[in-house]
ZAZA-563688 format. One record per residue: residue number from 1; x, y, z of N, C-alpha, C, CB in turn. Coordinates in Angstrom, 3 decimals, decimal comma. Glycine has a CB too. Layout:
N
 pos   n_east  n_north     n_up  ca_east ca_north    ca_up   c_east  c_north     c_up  cb_east cb_north    cb_up
 NUM        X        Y        Z        X        Y        Z        X        Y        Z        X        Y        Z
...
//
This chain:
113
 pos   n_east  n_north     n_up  ca_east ca_north    ca_up   c_east  c_north     c_up  cb_east cb_north    cb_up
   1  -83,286  -56,494   16,754  -82,804  -57,140   15,541  -82,363  -58,582   15,835  -81,638  -56,332   14,932
   2  -81,522  -58,793   16,827  -81,085  -60,134   17,198  -81,591  -60,536   18,577  -79,571  -60,218   17,160
   3  -82,656  -59,881   19,031  -83,231  -60,136   20,347  -82,196  -60,000   21,448  -83,850  -61,517   20,390
   4  -81,383  -58,964   21,378  -80,397  -58,689   22,414  -81,008  -57,676   23,372  -79,049  -58,161   21,805
   5  -81,237  -58,110   24,608  -81,884  -57,254   25,588  -81,043  -57,034   26,841  -83,206  -57,840   25,970
   6  -79,919  -57,726   26,922  -79,086  -57,565   28,118  -77,629  -57,870   27,761  -79,580  -58,497   29,274
   7  -76,747  -57,670   28,731  -75,313  -57,839   28,498  -74,974  -59,291   28,172  -74,516  -57,376   29,721
   8  -75,625  -60,225   28,832  -75,322  -61,623   28,566  -75,639  -61,993   27,125  -76,095  -62,519   29,518
   9  -76,808  -61,548   26,638  -77,175  -61,823   25,238  -76,206  -61,132   24,276  -78,627  -61,357   24,954
  10  -75,768  -59,903   24,616  -74,818  -59,173   23,764  -73,483  -59,922   23,700  -74,600  -57,725   24,297
  11  -73,004  -60,389   24,852  -71,745  -61,130   24,870  -71,859  -62,445   24,096  -71,317  -61,406   26,312
  12  -72,973  -63,135   24,219  -73,196  -64,382   23,486  -73,199  -64,112   21,982  -74,530  -65,041   23,921
  13  -73,871  -63,028   21,567  -73,896  -62,652   20,145  -72,475  -62,353   19,646  -74,818  -61,416   19,924
  14  -71,720  -61,600   20,429  -70,349  -61,283   20,027  -69,512  -62,551   19,855  -69,694  -60,360   21,060
  15  -69,569  -63,463   20,828  -68,757  -64,684   20,784  -69,195  -65,637   19,685  -68,817  -65,394   22,116
  16  -70,487  -65,823   19,524  -70,985  -66,890   18,646  -71,307  -66,446   17,230  -72,203  -67,490   19,242
  17  -71,619  -65,176   17,032  -72,039  -64,724   15,701  -71,053  -63,700   15,107  -73,449  -64,111   15,775
  18  -70,913  -62,576   15,801  -70,148  -61,473   15,223  -68,663  -61,805   15,045  -70,289  -60,246   16,093
  19  -67,966  -62,215   16,114  -66,518  -62,457   16,025  -66,153  -63,552   15,027  -65,978  -62,825   17,387
  20  -66,859  -64,687   14,982  -66,517  -65,687   13,953  -66,677  -65,143   12,528  -67,393  -66,929   14,123
  21  -67,745  -64,385   12,279  -67,944  -63,815   10,939  -66,869  -62,773   10,631  -69,350  -63,180   10,822
  22  -66,566  -61,945   11,610  -65,532  -60,921   11,441  -64,176  -61,565   11,150  -65,441  -60,033   12,701
  23  -63,814  -62,578   11,915  -62,519  -63,241   11,732  -62,424  -63,954   10,384  -62,280  -64,238   12,858
  24  -63,512  -64,560    9,925  -63,500  -65,196    8,603  -63,256  -64,154    7,514  -64,831  -65,942    8,344
  25  -63,848  -62,983    7,673  -63,749  -61,953    6,644  -62,383  -61,250    6,646  -64,853  -60,930    6,837
  26  -61,823  -60,978    7,819  -60,649  -60,120    7,901  -59,345  -60,811    8,303  -60,920  -59,045    8,854
  27  -59,386  -62,059    8,704  -58,149  -62,687    9,158  -57,281  -63,094    7,973  -58,458  -63,908   10,031
  28  -56,005  -63,262    8,253  -55,085  -63,750    7,243  -54,541  -65,075    7,726  -53,938  -62,732    6,964
  29  -54,047  -65,901    6,818  -53,518  -67,201    7,247  -52,365  -67,003    8,224  -53,051  -68,033    6,027
  30  -52,270  -67,904    9,146  -51,201  -67,832   10,142  -49,872  -68,096    9,453  -51,437  -68,849   11,301
  31  -48,957  -67,178    9,625  -47,617  -67,359    9,077  -46,651  -67,452   10,249  -47,225  -66,188    8,102
  32  -45,644  -68,279   10,092  -44,726  -68,459   11,205  -43,891  -67,212   11,451  -43,821  -69,645   10,950
  33  -43,576  -66,465   10,381  -42,781  -65,261   10,557  -42,981  -64,350    9,364  -41,291  -65,602   10,740
  34  -43,055  -63,088    9,624  -43,130  -62,111    8,548  -41,759  -61,525    8,248  -44,111  -60,999    8,906
  35  -40,734  -62,037    8,901  -39,380  -61,550    8,714  -38,888  -61,886    7,312  -38,442  -62,145    9,770
  36  -38,316  -60,890    6,682  -37,709  -61,082    5,378  -36,222  -60,782    5,529  -38,380  -60,171    4,283
  37  -35,360  -61,698    5,176  -33,931  -61,433    5,347  -33,471  -60,274    4,469  -33,116  -62,686    5,024
  38  -32,524  -59,524    4,985  -31,983  -58,389    4,255  -30,932  -58,895    3,278  -31,381  -57,332    5,224
  39  -31,044  -58,428    2,054  -30,057  -58,783    1,039  -29,203  -57,554    0,801  -30,736  -59,280   -0,291
  40  -27,917  -57,697    0,928  -27,023  -56,567    0,715  -26,423  -56,075    2,013  -27,754  -55,441    0,030
  41  -25,627  -55,046    1,893  -24,908  -54,481    3,023  -25,618  -53,211    3,484  -23,431  -54,187    2,650
  42  -26,266  -53,274    4,653  -27,020  -52,124    5,146  -26,128  -50,924    5,423  -27,771  -52,497    6,401
  43  -24,868  -51,173    5,779  -23,960  -50,069    6,056  -23,743  -49,200    4,821  -22,626  -50,601    6,561
  44  -23,907  -49,779    3,635  -23,766  -48,997    2,409  -25,057  -48,263    2,055  -23,350  -49,900    1,256
  45  -26,161  -48,690    2,622  -27,462  -48,118    2,278  -27,911  -47,021    3,229  -28,495  -49,199    2,250
  46  -27,471  -47,066    4,487  -27,918  -46,102    5,482  -26,811  -45,105    5,762  -28,350  -46,809    6,779
  47  -27,075  -43,861    5,426  -26,102  -42,801    5,656  -26,822  -41,470    5,717  -25,018  -42,788    4,555
  48  -26,153  -40,500    6,327  -26,649  -39,120    6,337  -26,045  -38,434    5,122  -26,276  -38,360    7,684
  49  -26,826  -37,618    4,468  -26,362  -36,976    3,248  -26,597  -35,478    3,319  -27,063  -37,569    2,022
  50  -25,569  -34,723    2,963  -25,728  -33,280    2,783  -25,060  -32,919    1,465  -25,109  -32,462    3,989
  51  -25,468  -31,807    0,906  -24,920  -31,385   -0,381  -24,344  -29,985   -0,270  -25,998  -31,435   -1,479
  52  -23,272  -29,766   -1,012  -22,629  -28,470   -1,094  -22,341  -28,181   -2,566  -21,322  -28,427   -0,235
  53  -22,315  -26,894   -2,913  -22,021  -26,499   -4,290  -20,513  -26,303   -4,435  -22,792  -25,195   -4,680
  54  -19,977  -26,813   -5,530  -18,552  -26,717   -5,800  -18,262  -25,375   -6,470  -18,072  -27,898   -6,690
  55  -17,276  -24,666   -5,947  -16,897  -23,356   -6,489  -16,085  -23,526   -7,774  -16,087  -22,547   -5,445
  56  -15,830  -22,404   -8,445  -15,075  -22,429   -9,700  -13,665  -22,981   -9,533  -15,002  -21,040  -10,279
  57  -13,073  -22,829   -8,338  -11,719  -23,331   -8,110  -11,707  -24,779   -7,621  -11,005  -22,450   -7,106
  58  -12,838  -25,463   -7,765  -13,022  -26,861   -7,375  -12,874  -27,089   -5,873  -12,035  -27,727   -8,111
  59  -13,293  -26,105   -5,077  -13,306  -26,256   -3,625  -14,749  -26,144   -3,142  -12,396  -25,187   -2,934
  60  -14,968  -26,637   -1,936  -16,247  -26,452   -1,253  -15,973  -26,472    0,234  -17,289  -27,553   -1,655
  61  -16,892  -25,946    0,991  -16,736  -25,846    2,443  -17,799  -26,712    3,114  -16,843  -24,361    2,923
  62  -17,370  -27,419    4,155  -18,296  -28,196    4,979  -17,783  -28,177    6,408  -18,442  -29,666    4,453
  63  -18,641  -27,771    7,334  -18,314  -27,700    8,757  -17,001  -26,945    8,989  -18,222  -29,113    9,349
  64  -16,899  -25,773    8,391  -15,746  -24,879    8,541  -14,429  -25,479    8,054  -15,603  -24,490    9,980
  65  -14,493  -26,442    7,182  -13,300  -26,997    6,549  -13,458  -26,814    5,045  -13,091  -28,514    6,927
  66  -12,374  -26,368    4,400  -12,386  -26,210    2,951  -11,754  -27,454    2,341  -11,628  -24,908    2,507
  67  -12,418  -28,015    1,339  -11,931  -29,201    0,642  -11,642  -28,836   -0,808  -12,960  -30,366    0,727
  68  -10,579  -29,393   -1,337  -10,191  -29,194   -2,731  -10,336  -30,527   -3,445   -8,728  -28,640   -2,851
  69  -11,098  -30,531   -4,529  -11,258  -31,753   -5,311   -9,986  -31,957   -6,109  -12,512  -31,683   -6,247
  70   -9,409  -33,137   -6,002   -8,174  -33,418   -6,726   -8,438  -33,327   -8,223   -7,614  -34,815   -6,350
  71   -7,539  -32,682   -8,892   -7,721  -32,367  -10,317   -7,843  -33,628  -11,173   -6,554  -31,518  -10,818
  72   -8,745  -33,534  -12,088   -8,850  -34,537  -13,140   -9,397  -33,810  -14,380   -9,784  -35,759  -12,703
  73   -9,785  -34,530  -15,381  -10,203  -33,892  -16,631  -11,614  -33,318  -16,581  -10,113  -34,881  -17,752
  74  -12,373  -33,634  -15,538  -13,759  -33,157  -15,449  -13,823  -31,806  -14,750  -14,636  -34,176  -14,704
  75  -14,738  -30,985  -15,207  -14,987  -29,691  -14,572  -16,198  -29,844  -13,658  -15,219  -28,557  -15,641
  76  -15,978  -29,736  -12,354  -17,054  -29,881  -11,380  -17,610  -28,542  -10,914  -16,565  -30,663  -10,191
  77  -17,120  -27,447  -11,420  -17,565  -26,125  -10,973  -19,075  -25,984  -11,139  -16,838  -25,014  -11,758
  78  -19,730  -25,547  -10,062  -21,180  -25,345  -10,082  -21,999  -26,585   -9,790  -21,581  -24,816  -11,397
  79  -21,374  -27,751   -9,793  -22,102  -28,990   -9,487  -22,221  -29,148   -7,978  -21,390  -30,227  -10,110
  80  -23,053  -30,093   -7,572  -23,204  -30,392   -6,154  -22,351  -31,597   -5,786  -24,683  -30,646   -5,801
  81  -21,704  -31,501   -4,642  -21,023  -32,645   -4,070  -21,917  -33,180   -2,962  -19,591  -32,268   -3,535
  82  -22,130  -34,486   -2,954  -22,915  -35,129   -1,898  -21,950  -35,720   -0,891  -23,871  -36,230   -2,475
  83  -22,120  -35,338    0,356  -21,265  -35,818    1,438  -22,059  -36,858    2,208  -20,790  -34,645    2,377
  84  -21,588  -38,103    2,175  -22,285  -39,203    2,837  -21,524  -39,611    4,090  -22,446  -40,410    1,883
  85  -22,186  -39,499    5,233  -21,603  -39,894    6,516  -22,265  -41,194    6,956  -21,784  -38,770    7,603
  86  -21,464  -42,236    7,116  -21,964  -43,563    7,440  -21,913  -43,815    8,946  -21,159  -44,630    6,695
  87  -22,722  -44,767    9,429  -22,764  -45,056   10,870  -21,414  -45,449   11,463  -23,748  -46,155   11,133
  88  -20,537  -46,043   10,663  -19,234  -46,464   11,190  -18,226  -45,317   11,247  -18,674  -47,590   10,340
  89  -18,644  -44,087   10,878  -17,772  -42,921   10,935  -17,122  -42,567    9,612  -16,718  -43,144   11,945
  90  -17,247  -43,438    8,645  -16,650  -43,190    7,332  -17,418  -42,066    6,628  -16,654  -44,489    6,466
  91  -16,704  -41,212    5,897  -17,308  -40,132    5,120  -16,796  -40,249    3,694  -16,977  -38,722    5,731
  92  -17,719  -40,292    2,738  -17,366  -40,362    1,323  -18,005  -39,198    0,588  -17,809  -41,711    0,703
  93  -17,404  -38,823   -0,535  -17,839  -37,663   -1,306  -18,159  -38,105   -2,728  -16,754  -36,549   -1,303
  94  -19,309  -37,630   -3,255  -19,761  -38,051   -4,575  -20,213  -36,854   -5,397  -20,896  -39,068   -4,454
  95  -19,890  -36,887   -6,687  -20,440  -35,947   -7,661  -21,085  -36,800   -8,741  -19,329  -34,972   -8,256
  96  -22,337  -36,520   -9,040  -23,098  -37,319  -10,020  -23,025  -38,811   -9,698  -22,568  -37,067  -11,446
  97  -23,104  -39,136   -8,397  -23,093  -40,517   -7,900  -21,773  -41,253   -8,154  -24,218  -41,288   -8,537
  98  -20,711  -40,497   -8,437  -19,383  -41,079   -8,618  -18,497  -40,572   -7,484  -18,777  -40,713  -10,026
  99  -17,821  -41,505   -6,790  -16,978  -41,105   -5,675  -15,787  -40,300   -6,191  -16,499  -42,340   -4,880
 100  -15,488  -39,215   -5,472  -14,368  -38,361   -5,854  -13,326  -38,339   -4,750  -14,851  -36,936   -6,165
 101  -12,107  -37,961   -5,120  -11,022  -37,809   -4,159  -10,804  -36,335   -3,897   -9,722  -38,476   -4,668
 102  -10,425  -36,005   -2,672  -10,182  -34,616   -2,334   -9,193  -34,519   -1,210  -11,470  -33,916   -1,964
 103   -8,800  -33,293   -0,907   -7,914  -33,058    0,225   -8,399  -31,825    0,957   -6,434  -32,892   -0,231
 104   -8,082  -31,789    2,239   -8,400  -30,599    3,029   -7,422  -29,506    2,663   -8,353  -30,897    4,556
 105   -7,910  -28,272    2,610   -7,074  -27,123    2,296   -6,887  -26,324    3,577   -7,704  -26,243    1,160
 106   -5,659  -25,916    3,837   -5,417  -25,081    5,007   -6,136  -23,752    4,807   -3,889  -24,862    5,242
 107   -6,687  -23,237    5,889   -7,496  -22,012    5,834   -6,719  -20,857    5,208   -7,965  -21,622    7,240
 108   -5,421  -20,740    5,473   -4,626  -19,646    4,909   -4,597  -19,731    3,390   -3,193  -19,672    5,467
 109   -4,436  -20,951    2,857   -4,408  -21,125    1,410   -5,765  -20,795    0,808   -3,998  -22,558    1,045
 110   -6,838  -21,188    1,473   -8,173  -20,972    0,947   -8,497  -19,481    0,913   -9,208  -21,728    1,786
 111   -8,053  -18,721    1,906   -8,337  -17,296    1,941   -7,411  -16,499    1,028   -8,225  -16,784    3,355
 112   -6,242  -17,042    0,691   -5,286  -16,305   -0,137   -5,750  -16,210   -1,579   -3,919  -16,966   -0,081
 113   -6,471  -17,218   -2,055   -6,823  -17,241   -3,475   -8,146  -16,798   -3,718   -6,677  -18,540   -4,042
//
């Protein structure tokens, strides 16, 4: 097809014909950097998340600790609480994407009721 009969002719074809045509077709303009600066606080975006179901008494258990949601006018029974653990060690709790307040319950109190 291109009168290529040996390695030298094949290499010449690659350098002079194939690679220039390939590069014209598939190359992209040279950019100094593809880095895009991050907008926002990554510490708020990256976290581990687990969910637990809230019991009728507004408690839930996570890692062998019972938590009681501090009372307010909303009924959270049966809803899921999302527990977000952040890289800096902070742990926050959310129901319907709204942060909630809670307290740890002593095991004796949790088993008594």
